N, C-alpha and C positions, 0 to 999 in steps of 0.2 A: 499349412499347416507342415509341410516340409521344413521351412526356417524353424518352427519350432522345435521339431525333432530334432534336429541339427544343432539349433543352441541348448536344446537341453540334453543333447547326449542318450536320447532313446529312440526308441519307434515309434508308429503312427499307434500301431496299435496296442501298444503299452499307454501310451496317453489317452487313447478311445477308453483302454479296461479300468483305466482309475478317473477320469474325470468326465466322462459322457451323462451322465446324472447331472451335472451341474449346467445351468439354465442362464443367459445372460442375465435373466431378471431379479435371480436371485442375488447380483452383485451391481445392479442397478447404479447405483451409488457411486460405487468405487470405477467401474467403467466408463461414467460419464464426466467422472474429473469437478463434478460439481454435488458440493452436497448441500444440504438444504436445514436451515435449525426448524426442529419440531416444536419449540418451544418459542414463547414470544423473549422479547429481550429483556432484561430487568429495568424497570425504571430509574433514570440516576436518583442520585441523593440528594439534598438538598445542599450540600457540602460540595458536592462536585458542579451542580448549579453554577453554585454560586460562585467556585474558585473558575469556571470556566467563562465567566460574564466577567469577574473583573481582570483574566487575562485578556479575553477580547479590548476590554476598555483602555488596559495599559497600551497592547500594540497599535489601536486607534490613534493614542494621544501619540506614542511615538512616531506613526508616521504622518502624523499631523505636523510634529515639531520638524521631522526630516523635510516635507515636503515644504514648508515655509522657510527653510535653511538654504536653501538651493536659489540662488538668486539666479547665477546664468549656466550656461552650459559648462563644464566643466570646472563647476566651483563646487566645491563639497564640504560639510560643514566637520573640522576638526573633532568636532564633539562626536561624530561616527564614526567617522577611519582613522582617525588621529597622522592623518596626510591630506595635506591642501593642493589640489590639484588647480594651478591657474590657468588657463592656456589665453596667451595674448594676439590682439589683434595686429600685432608688429609686423 
């Protein structure tokens, strides 16, 4: 309590006078640092679900193309990096 009084520039008596009625239970959410949604999340629209599915399919296709483009360690497809790095075995 002394730290709080020094930080606030007031006395212990003043803090007790003004805040003694406050109980931690009154501010449980704020004091815990965790908030819980009281409502169920809204269902995603068909448009959003379709967009997410298309994005996932596109990303999977790109990854497969990228994986097929790598033949040896150190060789990267110019399509993805604009730089071809070759590690010679000389």
